[in-house]
N, C-alpha and C positions, 0 to 999 in steps of 0.2 A: 948601257945607260951611264955607267961610270966614265967610260971613255968620252962619250958625248958631253957629259956635264963638266969634265975637267979639261978637255982638249979642244974639241971642235967648236961647240957653241960659244964659249967665252971669246975665242979668237975671232969667230965670225961676227959676233956682236960688236967687238971692238973695231973691226974693219968697217962695218956698216956705220957705227957711230962717228967714225972719223970723217965720213962723207958730209956730216953736218945736216943731214936731212931727217927730220923727225918722221916723215911719212915712210921713208925707206925702213927705218927701224921698226915702226909699227907693223908694216907689211911683212917684214922678216920674222917677227915674233908670231904673227898669225900663221905664217908658213910653217914654222916649227911646230906649233900646236896642231895644225891640221895634218902635217906629215907624221907626227908622233901618233896621232889618233889612227891614221890609216895603217901604219906599220903594226900598231898594237892589234887592230882588228884583223889584219892579215895573219897574225900569229895565233889567232884564236882567242885573244882577249877582247875587251870591249873598247869602243871608240872613246868612251869617257875615261877609261883607265889610261889610255894613251895620252889624252889631254891632261890628265892629272899628273902623270909622270913628266910631261913637258913643262908643266908649271913648276915642279920641283927643280928641274934642270935650270930653268930661267931664273928662279929665285937665288941660285948660287952665283949668278953673274954680278959683277960690280955695277952694272947698269940696271939692276932690278928696280931701284927706286924710280928712275926715269921711265922705265917700261910700265910700271904701275900707274904713273901719272898719265901716260899716253893711252894705256889700254882701259883705264877706268870708265870712260864713257861707253866704250863697247861692252864692258862687263855689265853695265846696267841694262843695255839693250838685250844682250844674250840671256841675262838673268830673267828679264821679263818674259822672253820667249820660252825659257825653261819652265817657269811657273805656270804660264798659260797652257803649255803642253801637258803638264802634270794635271792641271785642273780639267783638261779635256778628257783625260783617262778615267776620271771619276764617274761612276754610275750613281747618280743622285738618288734614284729610286731605292737603292740598297740602304742608303743612309736614312731616307724617310721611313723605311720599314722598322728601323730600330734606332730611333734618334737618341733616346736616353741611354741605351746600352753603349753606343759609340761615344757619347759625351762623357759617360762615366769611365769608359776605357781610356779615353784621351786624358782625363784627369789623373788616372792612375799612372799612365806613362809619364806625364809631365811631373807629377809629384815624385815618382821613383827616380827619374833622371836628375831632377833638381837635388834630391837627397844625396845621390851618388856624387854629384859635382861639389856640393857643399862639403861632404865628408872628405873628398880628395883635397880640397883647398885647406881644410882644417889640418889634415895630415902634414901639409907643407907649412904649418905654423902661421897661417894667415889669421887675421882677426875674424870673429864670427860675422861681423857686418859685411866685410869684403867677401867672405866665403858665401854669404847669403846672396849678395848681388850677383856674383859669378854663377852660382847655382841656378838662380831664377832666369838669368839671361841665356843660359845654355840648356834650358829645360825642354825646348822644342826638338822635334825629330829633325835631324840634319839632312841636307840635300843629298849627301853621299849615301845615306841609307836608302833613299829612293832608287838610286842607281843599283845598289846591291840587291834590292827587292826585285827590280826588273830583270836582273841577271838570274835571280833565283826562280822567277817565273819562267824564263826561257829554258832553264835546266830542269824544269818540272819539280823543283824543290818547294815551290809554292803552288797551291791550287788557285784558280782564278778567284774563288771566293775569299780565300785568305789574303790574296794580294789586294783585293778591293778593301777589305777590312783594314789592312795596313795602310793603304792609301788614304782612307777616310781619317784614321787616327792621325796620320802625319799632317794632313792638310788642316785639321782642327788645331793641332799644336802650333802650326805655323801662323794660323789666323790669330791665335791668342798671344803669340810671341811679342808683337809690338806693344800690347798693353802691359805684358809682364816687364818688358824692358823699360817702359815709361814710368811705371810705378815702383820699380825695384828699389831705387835709391830712397824715395820717401818712406816706403814701408819698412826698409831696413833701419832707417833712423828711428822710426816709432818703435820698432821691435827692440832696438838697442837701448833706447831710453826706458822702455818698459822693463826689460831684464836688468838694467842698471838700477832702477828704483827698487825692484824686488831684491836684488843681491845686497844693496845697501841696507834695506830694512832687516834682512837676515843677519847682517854683520853687526847690527847694534845690539848691545847687551840688554837682557830683560830687566 
């Protein structure tokens, strides 16, 4: 991986970029991603892990910004296919059997992950308002967790019932994520003003 990231891929991307064809560069990047995924799966790892490694390799290139601009439309398409496929794995009847349990569990996961992210930002000496925004916007279960869960299911580390519970909680957190992102700034301002008023009142002498 180190050899590819430092030697082969940058020189290959430079040679392709000199041709002046944006299509050639895009196709070559897709070839790298698919090839890395195939090699990774051949070595006993997952296809997604290979694609992830390919993304890390490409990000080290000096053409990474141009590649991002060219790949961005395809990213939206592939992202849509990914989330549709995740939704197709969900067994809705399991969710209907225990709606409030899964809603509560999703709330606990969102709150816990937001708290950890807020605490991590505060440890790096960010303001509480910025830390709150970051924590709320990172509160949902990430896509990479779904890949790890599917691998755990294949390795019998997850029972099918546990995997469905994890899938339900993950999807619920992703559904609520746009609302959390939309209201995070406004709510942080109100929270900051409220704490500011309280702290100022406490600082005044009796």
